[in-house]
mmCIF entry with sequence, helices, sheets and N, C-alpha, C, O atoms, coordinates in Angstrom:
data_MODEL
# 
_entry.id   MODEL 
# 
_entity.id                         1 
_entity.type                       polymer 
_entity.pdbx_number_of_molecules   1 
# 
_entity_poly.entity_id                      1 
_entity_poly.type                           'polypeptide(L)' 
_entity_poly.nstd_linkage                   no 
_entity_poly.nstd_monomer                   no 
_entity_poly.pdbx_seq_one_letter_code       MMLARISPASESYDSRTFVCTKCDHTQTRTVARDPMKSETAGWQYSELKAPE 
_entity_poly.pdbx_seq_one_letter_code_can   MMLARISPASESYDSRTFVCTKCDHTQTRTVARDPMKSETAGWQYSELKAPE 
_entity_poly.pdbx_strand_id                 A 
# 
loop_
_entity_poly_seq.entity_id 
_entity_poly_seq.num 
_entity_poly_seq.mon_id 
_entity_poly_seq.hetero 
1 1  MET n 
1 2  MET n 
1 3  LEU n 
1 4  ALA n 
1 5  ARG n 
1 6  ILE n 
1 7  SER n 
1 8  PRO n 
1 9  ALA n 
1 10 SER n 
1 11 GLU n 
1 12 SER n 
1 13 TYR n 
1 14 ASP n 
1 15 SER n 
1 16 ARG n 
1 17 THR n 
1 18 PHE n 
1 19 VAL n 
1 20 CYS n 
1 21 THR n 
1 22 LYS n 
1 23 CYS n 
1 24 ASP n 
1 25 HIS n 
1 26 THR n 
1 27 GLN n 
1 28 THR n 
1 29 ARG n 
1 30 THR n 
1 31 VAL n 
1 32 ALA n 
1 33 ARG n 
1 34 ASP n 
1 35 PRO n 
1 36 MET n 
1 37 LYS n 
1 38 SER n 
1 39 GLU n 
1 40 THR n 
1 41 ALA n 
1 42 GLY n 
1 43 TRP n 
1 44 GLN n 
1 45 TYR n 
1 46 SER n 
1 47 GLU n 
1 48 LEU n 
1 49 LYS n 
1 50 ALA n 
1 51 PRO n 
1 52 GLU n 
# 
_struct_asym.id          A 
_struct_asym.entity_id   1 
# 
loop_
_struct_conf.conf_type_id 
_struct_conf.id 
_struct_conf.pdbx_PDB_helix_id 
_struct_conf.beg_label_comp_id 
_struct_conf.beg_label_asym_id 
_struct_conf.beg_label_seq_id 
_struct_conf.pdbx_beg_PDB_ins_code 
_struct_conf.end_label_comp_id 
_struct_conf.end_label_asym_id 
_struct_conf.end_label_seq_id 
_struct_conf.pdbx_end_PDB_ins_code 
_struct_conf.beg_auth_comp_id 
_struct_conf.beg_auth_asym_id 
_struct_conf.beg_auth_seq_id 
_struct_conf.end_auth_comp_id 
_struct_conf.end_auth_asym_id 
_struct_conf.end_auth_seq_id 
_struct_conf.pdbx_PDB_helix_class 
_struct_conf.details 
_struct_conf.pdbx_PDB_helix_length 
HELX_P HELX_P1 AA1 PRO A 35 ? LYS A 37 ? PRO A 35 LYS A 37 5 ? 3 
HELX_P HELX_P2 AA2 GLU A 39 ? TYR A 45 ? GLU A 39 TYR A 45 5 ? 7 
# 
_struct_conf_type.id          HELX_P 
_struct_conf_type.criteria    ? 
_struct_conf_type.reference   ? 
# 
_struct_sheet.id               AA1 
_struct_sheet.type             ? 
_struct_sheet.number_strands   3 
_struct_sheet.details          ? 
# 
loop_
_struct_sheet_order.sheet_id 
_struct_sheet_order.range_id_1 
_struct_sheet_order.range_id_2 
_struct_sheet_order.offset 
_struct_sheet_order.sense 
AA1 1 2 ? anti-parallel 
AA1 2 3 ? anti-parallel 
# 
loop_
_struct_sheet_range.sheet_id 
_struct_sheet_range.id 
_struct_sheet_range.beg_label_comp_id 
_struct_sheet_range.beg_label_asym_id 
_struct_sheet_range.beg_label_seq_id 
_struct_sheet_range.pdbx_beg_PDB_ins_code 
_struct_sheet_range.end_label_comp_id 
_struct_sheet_range.end_label_asym_id 
_struct_sheet_range.end_label_seq_id 
_struct_sheet_range.pdbx_end_PDB_ins_code 
_struct_sheet_range.beg_auth_comp_id 
_struct_sheet_range.beg_auth_asym_id 
_struct_sheet_range.beg_auth_seq_id 
_struct_sheet_range.end_auth_comp_id 
_struct_sheet_range.end_auth_asym_id 
_struct_sheet_range.end_auth_seq_id 
AA1 1 MET A 2  ? PRO A 8  ? MET A 2  PRO A 8  
AA1 2 TYR A 13 ? VAL A 19 ? TYR A 13 VAL A 19 
AA1 3 THR A 26 ? ALA A 32 ? THR A 26 ALA A 32 
# 
loop_
_atom_site.group_PDB 
_atom_site.id 
_atom_site.type_symbol 
_atom_site.label_atom_id 
_atom_site.label_alt_id 
_atom_site.label_comp_id 
_atom_site.label_asym_id 
_atom_site.label_entity_id 
_atom_site.label_seq_id 
_atom_site.pdbx_PDB_ins_code 
_atom_site.Cartn_x 
_atom_site.Cartn_y 
_atom_site.Cartn_z 
_atom_site.occupancy 
_atom_site.B_iso_or_equiv 
_atom_site.pdbx_formal_charge 
_atom_site.auth_seq_id 
_atom_site.auth_comp_id 
_atom_site.auth_asym_id 
_atom_site.auth_atom_id 
_atom_site.pdbx_PDB_model_num 
ATOM 1   N N  . MET A 1 1  ? -13.248 -9.273  15.416  1.00 0.00 ? 1  MET A N  1 
ATOM 2   C CA . MET A 1 1  ? -13.348 -8.336  16.524  1.00 0.00 ? 1  MET A CA 1 
ATOM 3   C C  . MET A 1 1  ? -14.548 -7.429  16.263  1.00 0.00 ? 1  MET A C  1 
ATOM 4   O O  . MET A 1 1  ? -14.852 -7.063  15.127  1.00 0.00 ? 1  MET A O  1 
ATOM 5   N N  . MET A 1 2  ? -15.201 -7.090  17.341  1.00 0.00 ? 2  MET A N  1 
ATOM 6   C CA . MET A 1 2  ? -16.391 -6.260  17.265  1.00 0.00 ? 2  MET A CA 1 
ATOM 7   C C  . MET A 1 2  ? -16.203 -5.045  18.180  1.00 0.00 ? 2  MET A C  1 
ATOM 8   O O  . MET A 1 2  ? -15.687 -5.177  19.290  1.00 0.00 ? 2  MET A O  1 
ATOM 9   N N  . LEU A 1 3  ? -16.619 -3.873  17.719  1.00 0.00 ? 3  LEU A N  1 
ATOM 10  C CA . LEU A 1 3  ? -16.525 -2.670  18.530  1.00 0.00 ? 3  LEU A CA 1 
ATOM 11  C C  . LEU A 1 3  ? -17.472 -2.787  19.712  1.00 0.00 ? 3  LEU A C  1 
ATOM 12  O O  . LEU A 1 3  ? -18.671 -2.999  19.533  1.00 0.00 ? 3  LEU A O  1 
ATOM 13  N N  . ALA A 1 4  ? -16.937 -2.650  20.923  1.00 0.00 ? 4  ALA A N  1 
ATOM 14  C CA . ALA A 1 4  ? -17.758 -2.812  22.117  1.00 0.00 ? 4  ALA A CA 1 
ATOM 15  C C  . ALA A 1 4  ? -18.041 -1.487  22.807  1.00 0.00 ? 4  ALA A C  1 
ATOM 16  O O  . ALA A 1 4  ? -19.122 -1.294  23.364  1.00 0.00 ? 4  ALA A O  1 
ATOM 17  N N  . ARG A 1 5  ? -17.064 -0.560  22.773  1.00 0.00 ? 5  ARG A N  1 
ATOM 18  C CA . ARG A 1 5  ? -17.249 0.677   23.527  1.00 0.00 ? 5  ARG A CA 1 
ATOM 19  C C  . ARG A 1 5  ? -16.380 1.786   22.942  1.00 0.00 ? 5  ARG A C  1 
ATOM 20  O O  . ARG A 1 5  ? -15.257 1.543   22.499  1.00 0.00 ? 5  ARG A O  1 
ATOM 21  N N  . ILE A 1 6  ? -16.920 3.018   22.946  1.00 0.00 ? 6  ILE A N  1 
ATOM 22  C CA . ILE A 1 6  ? -16.169 4.215   22.585  1.00 0.00 ? 6  ILE A CA 1 
ATOM 23  C C  . ILE A 1 6  ? -16.267 5.169   23.759  1.00 0.00 ? 6  ILE A C  1 
ATOM 24  O O  . ILE A 1 6  ? -17.363 5.481   24.225  1.00 0.00 ? 6  ILE A O  1 
ATOM 25  N N  . SER A 1 7  ? -15.118 5.634   24.238  1.00 0.00 ? 7  SER A N  1 
ATOM 26  C CA . SER A 1 7  ? -15.111 6.600   25.339  1.00 0.00 ? 7  SER A CA 1 
ATOM 27  C C  . SER A 1 7  ? -14.065 7.665   25.053  1.00 0.00 ? 7  SER A C  1 
ATOM 28  O O  . SER A 1 7  ? -13.059 7.378   24.404  1.00 0.00 ? 7  SER A O  1 
ATOM 29  N N  . PRO A 1 8  ? -14.284 8.895   25.528  1.00 0.00 ? 8  PRO A N  1 
ATOM 30  C CA . PRO A 1 8  ? -13.316 9.960   25.265  1.00 0.00 ? 8  PRO A CA 1 
ATOM 31  C C  . PRO A 1 8  ? -11.990 9.697   25.965  1.00 0.00 ? 8  PRO A C  1 
ATOM 32  O O  . PRO A 1 8  ? -11.964 9.315   27.135  1.00 0.00 ? 8  PRO A O  1 
ATOM 33  N N  . ALA A 1 9  ? -10.889 9.902   25.248  1.00 0.00 ? 9  ALA A N  1 
ATOM 34  C CA . ALA A 1 9  ? -9.558  9.716   25.822  1.00 0.00 ? 9  ALA A CA 1 
ATOM 35  C C  . ALA A 1 9  ? -8.906  11.062  26.122  1.00 0.00 ? 9  ALA A C  1 
ATOM 36  O O  . ALA A 1 9  ? -8.223  11.216  27.134  1.00 0.00 ? 9  ALA A O  1 
ATOM 37  N N  . SER A 1 10 ? -9.118  12.023  25.244  1.00 0.00 ? 10 SER A N  1 
ATOM 38  C CA . SER A 1 10 ? -8.618  13.383  25.443  1.00 0.00 ? 10 SER A CA 1 
ATOM 39  C C  . SER A 1 10 ? -9.467  14.315  24.593  1.00 0.00 ? 10 SER A C  1 
ATOM 40  O O  . SER A 1 10 ? -10.534 13.930  24.114  1.00 0.00 ? 10 SER A O  1 
ATOM 41  N N  . GLU A 1 11 ? -8.996  15.532  24.409  1.00 0.00 ? 11 GLU A N  1 
ATOM 42  C CA . GLU A 1 11 ? -9.787  16.531  23.697  1.00 0.00 ? 11 GLU A CA 1 
ATOM 43  C C  . GLU A 1 11 ? -10.136 16.116  22.264  1.00 0.00 ? 11 GLU A C  1 
ATOM 44  O O  . GLU A 1 11 ? -11.249 16.371  21.804  1.00 0.00 ? 11 GLU A O  1 
ATOM 45  N N  . SER A 1 12 ? -9.205  15.485  21.560  1.00 0.00 ? 12 SER A N  1 
ATOM 46  C CA . SER A 1 12 ? -9.459  15.150  20.161  1.00 0.00 ? 12 SER A CA 1 
ATOM 47  C C  . SER A 1 12 ? -9.294  13.661  19.847  1.00 0.00 ? 12 SER A C  1 
ATOM 48  O O  . SER A 1 12 ? -9.206  13.278  18.680  1.00 0.00 ? 12 SER A O  1 
ATOM 49  N N  . TYR A 1 13 ? -9.252  12.822  20.884  1.00 0.00 ? 13 TYR A N  1 
ATOM 50  C CA . TYR A 1 13 ? -9.076  11.386  20.678  1.00 0.00 ? 13 TYR A CA 1 
ATOM 51  C C  . TYR A 1 13 ? -10.123 10.592  21.450  1.00 0.00 ? 13 TYR A C  1 
ATOM 52  O O  . TYR A 1 13 ? -10.601 11.015  22.503  1.00 0.00 ? 13 TYR A O  1 
ATOM 53  N N  . ASP A 1 14 ? -10.465 9.429   20.896  1.00 0.00 ? 14 ASP A N  1 
ATOM 54  C CA . ASP A 1 14 ? -11.374 8.500   21.554  1.00 0.00 ? 14 ASP A CA 1 
ATOM 55  C C  . ASP A 1 14 ? -10.631 7.213   21.866  1.00 0.00 ? 14 ASP A C  1 
ATOM 56  O O  . ASP A 1 14 ? -9.675  6.854   21.179  1.00 0.00 ? 14 ASP A O  1 
ATOM 57  N N  . SER A 1 15 ? -11.068 6.536   22.885  1.00 0.00 ? 15 SER A N  1 
ATOM 58  C CA . SER A 1 15 ? -10.560 5.215   23.222  1.00 0.00 ? 15 SER A CA 1 
ATOM 59  C C  . SER A 1 15 ? -11.621 4.218   22.783  1.00 0.00 ? 15 SER A C  1 
ATOM 60  O O  . SER A 1 15 ? -12.755 4.261   23.260  1.00 0.00 ? 15 SER A O  1 
ATOM 61  N N  . ARG A 1 16 ? -11.254 3.324   21.878  1.00 0.00 ? 16 ARG A N  1 
ATOM 62  C CA . ARG A 1 16 ? -12.205 2.343   21.345  1.00 0.00 ? 16 ARG A CA 1 
ATOM 63  C C  . ARG A 1 16 ? -11.798 0.952   21.804  1.00 0.00 ? 16 ARG A C  1 
ATOM 64  O O  . ARG A 1 16 ? -10.645 0.547   21.657  1.00 0.00 ? 16 ARG A O  1 
ATOM 65  N N  . THR A 1 17 ? -12.755 0.231   22.360  1.00 0.00 ? 17 THR A N  1 
ATOM 66  C CA . THR A 1 17 ? -12.509 -1.121  22.858  1.00 0.00 ? 17 THR A CA 1 
ATOM 67  C C  . THR A 1 17 ? -13.192 -2.123  21.942  1.00 0.00 ? 17 THR A C  1 
ATOM 68  O O  . THR A 1 17 ? -14.384 -2.012  21.653  1.00 0.00 ? 17 THR A O  1 
ATOM 69  N N  . PHE A 1 18 ? -12.414 -3.107  21.488  1.00 0.00 ? 18 PHE A N  1 
ATOM 70  C CA . PHE A 1 18 ? -12.907 -4.156  20.617  1.00 0.00 ? 18 PHE A CA 1 
ATOM 71  C C  . PHE A 1 18 ? -12.882 -5.475  21.373  1.00 0.00 ? 18 PHE A C  1 
ATOM 72  O O  . PHE A 1 18 ? -11.986 -5.712  22.183  1.00 0.00 ? 18 PHE A O  1 
ATOM 73  N N  . VAL A 1 19 ? -13.861 -6.334  21.112  1.00 0.00 ? 19 VAL A N  1 
ATOM 74  C CA . VAL A 1 19 ? -13.963 -7.633  21.786  1.00 0.00 ? 19 VAL A CA 1 
ATOM 75  C C  . VAL A 1 19 ? -14.142 -8.720  20.731  1.00 0.00 ? 19 VAL A C  1 
ATOM 76  O O  . VAL A 1 19 ? -14.914 -8.564  19.785  1.00 0.00 ? 19 VAL A O  1 
ATOM 77  N N  . CYS A 1 20 ? -13.414 -9.825  20.908  1.00 0.00 ? 20 CYS A N  1 
ATOM 78  C CA . CYS A 1 20 ? -13.588 -10.989 20.043  1.00 0.00 ? 20 CYS A CA 1 
ATOM 79  C C  . CYS A 1 20 ? -14.768 -11.799 20.579  1.00 0.00 ? 20 CYS A C  1 
ATOM 80  O O  . CYS A 1 20 ? -14.802 -12.151 21.758  1.00 0.00 ? 20 CYS A O  1 
ATOM 81  N N  . THR A 1 21 ? -15.719 -12.088 19.718  1.00 0.00 ? 21 THR A N  1 
ATOM 82  C CA . THR A 1 21 ? -16.908 -12.826 20.153  1.00 0.00 ? 21 THR A CA 1 
ATOM 83  C C  . THR A 1 21 ? -16.630 -14.307 20.367  1.00 0.00 ? 21 THR A C  1 
ATOM 84  O O  . THR A 1 21 ? -17.423 -14.999 21.006  1.00 0.00 ? 21 THR A O  1 
ATOM 85  N N  . LYS A 1 22 ? -15.507 -14.805 19.837  1.00 0.00 ? 22 LYS A N  1 
ATOM 86  C CA . LYS A 1 22 ? -15.185 -16.224 19.990  1.00 0.00 ? 22 LYS A CA 1 
ATOM 87  C C  . LYS A 1 22 ? -14.395 -16.506 21.262  1.00 0.00 ? 22 LYS A C  1 
ATOM 88  O O  . LYS A 1 22 ? -14.672 -17.481 21.962  1.00 0.00 ? 22 LYS A O  1 
ATOM 89  N N  . CYS A 1 23 ? -13.404 -15.655 21.570  1.00 0.00 ? 23 CYS A N  1 
ATOM 90  C CA . CYS A 1 23 ? -12.518 -15.961 22.697  1.00 0.00 ? 23 CYS A CA 1 
ATOM 91  C C  . CYS A 1 23 ? -12.561 -14.919 23.818  1.00 0.00 ? 23 CYS A C  1 
ATOM 92  O O  . CYS A 1 23 ? -11.839 -15.063 24.804  1.00 0.00 ? 23 CYS A O  1 
ATOM 93  N N  . ASP A 1 24 ? -13.379 -13.885 23.697  1.00 0.00 ? 24 ASP A N  1 
ATOM 94  C CA . ASP A 1 24 ? -13.517 -12.807 24.687  1.00 0.00 ? 24 ASP A CA 1 
ATOM 95  C C  . ASP A 1 24 ? -12.247 -11.985 24.888  1.00 0.00 ? 24 ASP A C  1 
ATOM 96  O O  . ASP A 1 24 ? -12.100 -11.322 25.914  1.00 0.00 ? 24 ASP A O  1 
ATOM 97  N N  . HIS A 1 25 ? -11.325 -12.019 23.922  1.00 0.00 ? 25 HIS A N  1 
ATOM 98  C CA . HIS A 1 25 ? -10.126 -11.180 23.978  1.00 0.00 ? 25 HIS A CA 1 
ATOM 99  C C  . HIS A 1 25 ? -10.544 -9.735  23.736  1.00 0.00 ? 25 HIS A C  1 
ATOM 100 O O  . HIS A 1 25 ? -11.372 -9.477  22.863  1.00 0.00 ? 25 HIS A O  1 
ATOM 101 N N  . THR A 1 26 ? -9.989  -8.787  24.490  1.00 0.00 ? 26 THR A N  1 
ATOM 102 C CA . THR A 1 26 ? -10.296 -7.372  24.289  1.00 0.00 ? 26 THR A CA 1 
ATOM 103 C C  . THR A 1 26 ? -9.039  -6.636  23.875  1.00 0.00 ? 26 THR A C  1 
ATOM 104 O O  . THR A 1 26 ? -7.928  -7.009  24.249  1.00 0.00 ? 26 THR A O  1 
ATOM 105 N N  . GLN A 1 27 ? -9.236  -5.571  23.086  1.00 0.00 ? 27 GLN A N  1 
ATOM 106 C CA . GLN A 1 27 ? -8.139  -4.745  22.629  1.00 0.00 ? 27 GLN A CA 1 
ATOM 107 C C  . GLN A 1 27 ? -8.629  -3.304  22.610  1.00 0.00 ? 27 GLN A C  1 
ATOM 108 O O  . GLN A 1 27 ? -9.727  -3.025  22.128  1.00 0.00 ? 27 GLN A O  1 
ATOM 109 N N  . THR A 1 28 ? -7.819  -2.385  23.134  1.00 0.00 ? 28 THR A N  1 
ATOM 110 C CA . THR A 1 28 ? -8.197  -0.979  23.187  1.00 0.00 ? 28 THR A CA 1 
ATOM 111 C C  . THR A 1 28 ? -7.233  -0.169  22.338  1.00 0.00 ? 28 THR A C  1 
ATOM 112 O O  . THR A 1 28 ? -6.018  -0.347  22.419  1.00 0.00 ? 28 THR A O  1 
ATOM 113 N N  . ARG A 1 29 ? -7.785  0.725   21.521  1.00 0.00 ? 29 ARG A N  1 
ATOM 114 C CA . ARG A 1 29 ? -6.993  1.591   20.653  1.00 0.00 ? 29 ARG A CA 1 
ATOM 115 C C  . ARG A 1 29 ? -7.425  3.029   20.865  1.00 0.00 ? 29 ARG A C  1 
ATOM 116 O O  . ARG A 1 29 ? -8.594  3.303   21.139  1.00 0.00 ? 29 ARG A O  1 
ATOM 117 N N  . THR A 1 30 ? -6.478  3.947   20.735  1.00 0.00 ? 30 THR A N  1 
ATOM 118 C CA . THR A 1 30 ? -6.773  5.376   20.797  1.00 0.00 ? 30 THR A CA 1 
ATOM 119 C C  . THR A 1 30 ? -6.723  5.907   19.376  1.00 0.00 ? 30 THR A C  1 
ATOM 120 O O  . THR A 1 30 ? -5.730  5.729   18.670  1.00 0.00 ? 30 THR A O  1 
ATOM 121 N N  . VAL A 1 31 ? -7.809  6.564   18.958  1.00 0.00 ? 31 VAL A N  1 
ATOM 122 C CA . VAL A 1 31 ? -7.912  7.065   17.591  1.00 0.00 ? 31 VAL A CA 1 
ATOM 123 C C  . VAL A 1 31 ? -8.415  8.500   17.593  1.00 0.00 ? 31 VAL A C  1 
ATOM 124 O O  . VAL A 1 31 ? -9.056  8.940   18.548  1.00 0.00 ? 31 VAL A O  1 
ATOM 125 N N  . ALA A 1 32 ? -8.119  9.237   16.508  1.00 0.00 ? 32 ALA A N  1 
ATOM 126 C CA . ALA A 1 32 ? -8.609  10.603  16.353  1.00 0.00 ? 32 ALA A CA 1 
ATOM 127 C C  . ALA A 1 32 ? -10.126 10.578  16.227  1.00 0.00 ? 32 ALA A C  1 
ATOM 128 O O  . ALA A 1 32 ? -10.684 9.690   15.583  1.00 0.00 ? 32 ALA A O  1 
ATOM 129 N N  . ARG A 1 33 ? -10.784 11.539  16.835  1.00 0.00 ? 33 ARG A N  1 
ATOM 130 C CA . ARG A 1 33 ? -12.251 11.576  16.787  1.00 0.00 ? 33 ARG A CA 1 
ATOM 131 C C  . ARG A 1 33 ? -12.763 11.776  15.378  1.00 0.00 ? 33 ARG A C  1 
ATOM 132 O O  . ARG A 1 33 ? -13.667 11.061  14.944  1.00 0.00 ? 33 ARG A O  1 
ATOM 133 N N  . ASP A 1 34 ? -12.211 12.724  14.660  1.00 0.00 ? 34 ASP A N  1 
ATOM 134 C CA . ASP A 1 34 ? -12.648 12.976  13.292  1.00 0.00 ? 34 ASP A CA 1 
ATOM 135 C C  . ASP A 1 34 ? -11.460 12.774  12.368  1.00 0.00 ? 34 ASP A C  1 
ATOM 136 O O  . ASP A 1 34 ? -10.632 13.675  12.237  1.00 0.00 ? 34 ASP A O  1 
ATOM 137 N N  . PRO A 1 35 ? -11.351 11.615  11.722  1.00 0.00 ? 35 PRO A N  1 
ATOM 138 C CA . PRO A 1 35 ? -10.174 11.337  10.901  1.00 0.00 ? 35 PRO A CA 1 
ATOM 139 C C  . PRO A 1 35 ? -9.993  12.317  9.750   1.00 0.00 ? 35 PRO A C  1 
ATOM 140 O O  . PRO A 1 35 ? -8.868  12.489  9.281   1.00 0.00 ? 35 PRO A O  1 
ATOM 141 N N  . MET A 1 36 ? -11.058 12.969  9.274   1.00 0.00 ? 36 MET A N  1 
ATOM 142 C CA . MET A 1 36 ? -10.920 13.929  8.187   1.00 0.00 ? 36 MET A CA 1 
ATOM 143 C C  . MET A 1 36 ? -10.266 15.227  8.658   1.00 0.00 ? 36 MET A C  1 
ATOM 144 O O  . MET A 1 36 ? -9.782  16.004  7.834   1.00 0.00 ? 36 MET A O  1 
ATOM 145 N N  . LYS A 1 37 ? -10.244 15.474  9.969   1.00 0.00 ? 37 LYS A N  1 
ATOM 146 C CA . LYS A 1 37 ? -9.606  16.672  10.507  1.00 0.00 ? 37 LYS A CA 1 
ATOM 147 C C  . LYS A 1 37 ? -8.231  16.382  11.081  1.00 0.00 ? 37 LYS A C  1 
ATOM 148 O O  . LYS A 1 37 ? -7.549  17.298  11.541  1.00 0.00 ? 37 LYS A O  1 
ATOM 149 N N  . SER A 1 38 ? -7.810  15.122  11.063  1.00 0.00 ? 38 SER A N  1 
ATOM 150 C CA . SER A 1 38 ? -6.522  14.769  11.627  1.00 0.00 ? 38 SER A CA 1 
ATOM 151 C C  . SER A 1 38 ? -5.402  15.125  10.655  1.00 0.00 ? 38 SER A C  1 
ATOM 152 O O  . SER A 1 38 ? -5.654  15.388  9.479   1.00 0.00 ? 38 SER A O  1 
ATOM 153 N N  . GLU A 1 39 ? -4.171  15.131  11.146  1.00 0.00 ? 39 GLU A N  1 
ATOM 154 C CA . GLU A 1 39 ? -3.018  15.459  10.318  1.00 0.00 ? 39 GLU A CA 1 
ATOM 155 C C  . GLU A 1 39 ? -2.797  14.429  9.219   1.00 0.00 ? 39 GLU A C  1 
ATOM 156 O O  . GLU A 1 39 ? -2.236  14.759  8.174   1.00 0.00 ? 39 GLU A O  1 
ATOM 157 N N  . THR A 1 40 ? -3.220  13.203  9.430   1.00 0.00 ? 40 THR A N  1 
ATOM 158 C CA . THR A 1 40 ? -2.988  12.155  8.438   1.00 0.00 ? 40 THR A CA 1 
ATOM 159 C C  . THR A 1 40 ? -3.838  12.350  7.195   1.00 0.00 ? 40 THR A C  1 
ATOM 160 O O  . THR A 1 40 ? -3.523  11.778  6.151   1.00 0.00 ? 40 THR A O  1 
ATOM 161 N N  . ALA A 1 41 ? -4.892  13.131  7.268   1.00 0.00 ? 41 ALA A N  1 
ATOM 162 C CA . ALA A 1 41 ? -5.742  13.359  6.101   1.00 0.00 ? 41 ALA A CA 1 
ATOM 163 C C  . ALA A 1 41 ? -5.284  14.578  5.314   1.00 0.00 ? 41 ALA A C  1 
ATOM 164 O O  . ALA A 1 41 ? -5.901  14.920  4.306   1.00 0.00 ? 41 ALA A O  1 
ATOM 165 N N  . GLY A 1 42 ? -4.227  15.236  5.745   1.00 0.00 ? 42 GLY A N  1 
ATOM 166 C CA . GLY A 1 42 ? -3.743  16.440  5.082   1.00 0.00 ? 42 GLY A CA 1 
ATOM 167 C C  . GLY A 1 42 ? -3.328  16.218  3.636   1.00 0.00 ? 42 GLY A C  1 
ATOM 168 O O  . GLY A 1 42 ? -3.411  17.148  2.833   1.00 0.00 ? 42 GLY A O  1 
ATOM 169 N N  . TRP A 1 43 ? -2.887  15.020  3.278   1.00 0.00 ? 43 TRP A N  1 
ATOM 170 C CA . TRP A 1 43 ? -2.461  14.741  1.910   1.00 0.00 ? 43 TRP A CA 1 
ATOM 171 C C  . TRP A 1 43 ? -3.598  14.947  0.923   1.00 0.00 ? 43 TRP A C  1 
ATOM 172 O O  . TRP A 1 43 ? -3.342  15.210  -0.252  1.00 0.00 ? 43 TRP A O  1 
ATOM 173 N N  . GLN A 1 44 ? -4.839  14.837  1.362   1.00 0.00 ? 44 GLN A N  1 
ATOM 174 C CA . GLN A 1 44 ? -5.971  14.994  0.455   1.00 0.00 ? 44 GLN A CA 1 
ATOM 175 C C  . GLN A 1 44 ? -6.077  16.414  -0.074  1.00 0.00 ? 44 GLN A C  1 
ATOM 176 O O  . GLN A 1 44 ? -6.636  16.635  -1.148  1.00 0.00 ? 44 GLN A O  1 
ATOM 177 N N  . TYR A 1 45 ? -5.554  17.365  0.658   1.00 0.00 ? 45 TYR A N  1 
ATOM 178 C CA . TYR A 1 45 ? -5.673  18.771  0.275   1.00 0.00 ? 45 TYR A CA 1 
ATOM 179 C C  . TYR A 1 45 ? -4.384  19.312  -0.333  1.00 0.00 ? 45 TYR A C  1 
ATOM 180 O O  . TYR A 1 45 ? -4.263  20.516  -0.560  1.00 0.00 ? 45 TYR A O  1 
ATOM 181 N N  . SER A 1 46 ? -3.430  18.438  -0.595  1.00 0.00 ? 46 SER A N  1 
ATOM 182 C CA . SER A 1 46 ? -2.173  18.866  -1.205  1.00 0.00 ? 46 SER A CA 1 
ATOM 183 C C  . SER A 1 46 ? -2.338  18.923  -2.711  1.00 0.00 ? 46 SER A C  1 
ATOM 184 O O  . SER A 1 46 ? -3.425  18.698  -3.242  1.00 0.00 ? 46 SER A O  1 
ATOM 185 N N  . GLU A 1 47 ? -1.240  19.229  -3.392  1.00 0.00 ? 47 GLU A N  1 
ATOM 186 C CA . GLU A 1 47 ? -1.291  19.321  -4.839  1.00 0.00 ? 47 GLU A CA 1 
ATOM 187 C C  . GLU A 1 47 ? -1.080  17.978  -5.525  1.00 0.00 ? 47 GLU A C  1 
ATOM 188 O O  . GLU A 1 47 ? -1.028  17.924  -6.754  1.00 0.00 ? 47 GLU A O  1 
ATOM 189 N N  . LEU A 1 48 ? -0.956  16.893  -4.765  1.00 0.00 ? 48 LEU A N  1 
ATOM 190 C CA . LEU A 1 48 ? -0.794  15.578  -5.356  1.00 0.00 ? 48 LEU A CA 1 
ATOM 191 C C  . LEU A 1 48 ? -2.065  15.166  -6.081  1.00 0.00 ? 48 LEU A C  1 
ATOM 192 O O  . LEU A 1 48 ? -3.165  15.310  -5.549  1.00 0.00 ? 48 LEU A O  1 
ATOM 193 N N  . LYS A 1 49 ? -1.915  14.660  -7.278  1.00 0.00 ? 49 LYS A N  1 
ATOM 194 C CA . LYS A 1 49 ? -3.057  14.246  -8.090  1.00 0.00 ? 49 LYS A CA 1 
ATOM 195 C C  . LYS A 1 49 ? -2.868  12.806  -8.543  1.00 0.00 ? 49 LYS A C  1 
ATOM 196 O O  . LYS A 1 49 ? -1.739  12.319  -8.615  1.00 0.00 ? 49 LYS A O  1 
ATOM 197 N N  . ALA A 1 50 ? -3.956  12.129  -8.845  1.00 0.00 ? 50 ALA A N  1 
ATOM 198 C CA . ALA A 1 50 ? -3.895  10.759  -9.368  1.00 0.00 ? 50 ALA A CA 1 
ATOM 199 C C  . ALA A 1 50 ? -3.296  10.796  -10.779 1.00 0.00 ? 50 ALA A C  1 
ATOM 200 O O  . ALA A 1 50 ? -3.510  11.755  -11.520 1.00 0.00 ? 50 ALA A O  1 
ATOM 201 N N  . PRO A 1 51 ? -2.550  9.756   -11.148 1.00 0.00 ? 51 PRO A N  1 
ATOM 202 C CA . PRO A 1 51 ? -1.992  9.721   -12.506 1.00 0.00 ? 51 PRO A CA 1 
ATOM 203 C C  . PRO A 1 51 ? -3.101  9.674   -13.554 1.00 0.00 ? 51 PRO A C  1 
ATOM 204 O O  . PRO A 1 51 ? -4.166  9.095   -13.340 1.00 0.00 ? 51 PRO A O  1 
ATOM 205 N N  . GLU A 1 52 ? -2.818  10.292  -14.674 1.00 0.00 ? 52 GLU A N  1 
ATOM 206 C CA . GLU A 1 52 ? -3.815  10.332  -15.770 1.00 0.00 ? 52 GLU A CA 1 
ATOM 207 C C  . GLU A 1 52 ? -3.546  9.276   -16.800 1.00 0.00 ? 52 GLU A C  1 
ATOM 208 O O  . GLU A 1 52 ? -4.281  9.168   -17.782 1.00 0.00 ? 52 GLU A O  1 
# 
């Protein structure tokens, strides 16, 4: 799959359209614009540390 288009979906999300170059199948996903500012990246700033 290849990224074909990015368009705004809402204030903090983008709609990304992917296209298969072999069969022309398309798939659209909604993703956070800046993944480092999303809630899912919050674990990076917690007190969890890699094992020593």
